[in-house]
Structure formats: structure tokens, C-alpha cells
C-alpha positions as CSV (number, residue, x, y, z in Angstrom):
1,M,30.5,-13.5,3.3
2,I,29.5,-12.3,6.8
3,E,28.8,-15.2,9.2
4,R,25.6,-15.3,11.3
5,H,27.3,-14.6,14.6
6,E,29.0,-11.5,13.3
7,L,25.6,-10.0,12.2
8,H,24.1,-10.9,15.6
9,D,27.0,-9.2,17.5
10,T,26.7,-6.1,15.4
11,A,23.0,-5.9,15.9
12,Q,23.5,-6.2,19.7
13,N,26.0,-3.3,19.8
14,P,25.5,-0.8,16.9
15,A,28.6,1.1,18.1
16,Q,30.7,-1.8,16.8
17,A,29.3,-1.5,13.3
18,T,31.7,0.2,11.0
19,S,30.5,2.2,8.0
20,E,33.1,1.7,5.3
21,V,33.0,4.1,2.4
22,P,33.6,2.2,-0.9
23,S,36.6,3.5,-2.8
24,G,37.9,3.0,-6.3
25,D,36.3,0.1,-8.2
26,D,33.8,-0.6,-5.4
27,A,32.4,3.0,-5.7
28,S,32.0,2.8,-9.4
29,S,30.4,-0.7,-9.3
30,S,28.0,0.6,-6.5
31,R,27.2,3.6,-8.7
32,T,26.6,1.4,-11.7
33,R,24.4,-0.9,-9.6
34,I,22.4,2.0,-8.3
35,L,21.8,3.5,-11.8
36,R,20.8,0.0,-13.1
37,N,18.3,-0.4,-10.2
38,I,16.9,3.1,-10.8
39,S,16.4,2.4,-14.5
40,A,14.8,-0.9,-13.8
41,L,12.3,0.8,-11.4
42,G,11.6,3.5,-14.0
43,V,10.9,1.0,-16.7
44,G,8.6,-0.9,-14.3
45,Q,6.8,2.2,-13.4
46,I,6.2,3.1,-17.1
47,F,5.0,-0.4,-17.8
48,T,2.6,-0.1,-14.9
49,W,1.2,3.2,-16.2
50,I,0.7,1.9,-19.7
51,S,-1.0,-1.3,-18.5
52,T,-3.3,0.6,-16.1
53,A,-4.3,3.0,-18.9
54,A,-5.0,0.0,-21.2
55,L,-7.0,-1.8,-18.5
56,I,-9.1,1.2,-17.6
57,S,-10.0,1.8,-21.3
58,L,-10.5,-1.8,-22.4
59,L,-12.1,-3.6,-19.5
60,P,-15.4,-1.7,-19.5
61,R,-15.8,-2.3,-23.2
62,Y,-15.1,-6.0,-22.8
63,L,-17.2,-6.7,-19.7
64,G,-20.2,-4.4,-20.3
65,D,-22.3,-2.6,-17.7
66,Q,-23.5,-5.5,-15.5
67,N,-20.3,-7.5,-15.5
68,L,-18.2,-4.5,-14.8
69,G,-20.4,-3.8,-11.7
70,K,-20.0,-7.4,-10.6
71,F,-16.3,-7.2,-11.1
72,T,-16.1,-4.0,-9.1
73,A,-18.2,-5.5,-6.3
74,A,-15.9,-8.5,-6.2
75,V,-12.8,-6.4,-6.0
76,S,-14.3,-4.2,-3.3
77,L,-15.3,-7.3,-1.2
78,T,-11.8,-8.8,-1.6
79,D,-10.2,-5.5,-0.5
80,L,-12.5,-5.3,2.5
81,C,-11.8,-8.9,3.5
82,G,-8.1,-8.2,3.2
83,L,-8.4,-5.2,5.5
84,L,-10.4,-7.2,8.1
85,A,-7.9,-10.1,8.0
86,G,-5.1,-7.7,8.8
87,L,-6.6,-6.1,11.8
88,G,-5.3,-8.6,14.3
89,S,-1.8,-8.6,13.0
90,R,0.9,-6.0,13.4
91,E,3.6,-5.0,11.0
92,V,6.8,-6.9,11.6
93,R,10.0,-5.1,10.8
94,A,13.6,-6.3,10.9
95,P,15.8,-4.4,13.3
96,L,18.1,-1.9,11.6
């Protein structure tokens, strides 16, 4: 485990940071982890597509004309309020 002061020192002077290339078992475990993460993202994306298609087709039938309009207005107002709330803030990023 890297201690906090080591991370701070490396962030102060990027030239001190060493980029080690994993070899042997480390490389295969990294490759396995990457493939597992890619497959998890793929499954999540497929689930998102299926649930979006189901919501688009079932929600209008369930809510009806007037309630779907109310729902759309509420979602639009919520999006607008979120946009206005974020105008005074800036995106904060961690240093690389």
C-alpha cells in the first residue's frame, strides 16, 4: 500500500513517478481484470438499452396522454433546475 506522503511527493514532481510495466502473473491478472471490466460494462449497456426500450414502449400506455404530458413537463423542469443549479460551480478534477 502506498502511503499518503509518497503520493504527495510523486504529485509534486511527476519526473519521480516511475511507470512500471507489469510482467508475468501481474500482466495476466491485469488483462483478466480489464476483460472482466469490459464485459461488465457491456452487460450494463445492454441492460440499459433493453430497459430504455421497455420504458419508451410501456410508459405512454400506462400513463395515458395527459399524465405523460405532466411527467414530461416534470422531467423537463427538473433538468432545467439542475442546469441552473450548476451554473455557479465549476468542474473539479483530481490532478493527474
